N, C-alpha and C positions, 0 to 999 in steps of 0.2 A: 504493500498501499503507503502511499505517495504521500509522504507529508503535506500540510498544508502551507499558505503562506505563513503562518502567526511561528510554528514548530522550525520550520526552516530561515524565516528569520531570528526566532531567541537562539538555532543552534550557532547563527553566523556570526552575528556582533554579538552578543552577548556570550555565548562559550566561549568561542573565538579570537576574537576581536575587544572582549574587556570593556561594550561600552555597558552604558547604565539605565538600565530598562524605561528611564524617562525619555530616553536619545530611542529607543527603540517605539517605545508608544508616540515621539513624534510622530517617527521616519514611516512606519505603518498610518497614522495622519495623515502623512503630508504627501505620499507615495500613496497607496491605495484607500484611505479613506476608512479608514476601520478607525472608530474611536472607540476605544480599550479602555478600562480602569486599573490602572496598575496597581493593583492585587488582581484580578483576572489575569495579567499575566504574569505575575508570583505564582500562582496558583499552577498554569500551565508551563510554566520553568521547571516545580519539582516534578510535575507527572513526567517531564520530561531528561530528567535528570537519575530518575530510579529507573527508567526501561532500560 
């Protein structure tokens, strides 16, 4: 199964490049017009790291 945009972005920018969740939130809102709460990104990141 191919990862979705949020998972790909978290993996690329948070894990590999060390960006903050705030900058990832801003990136998703500008590039994809996705407005996600920071708490949701934290939850998605925890799920991604436990896999």
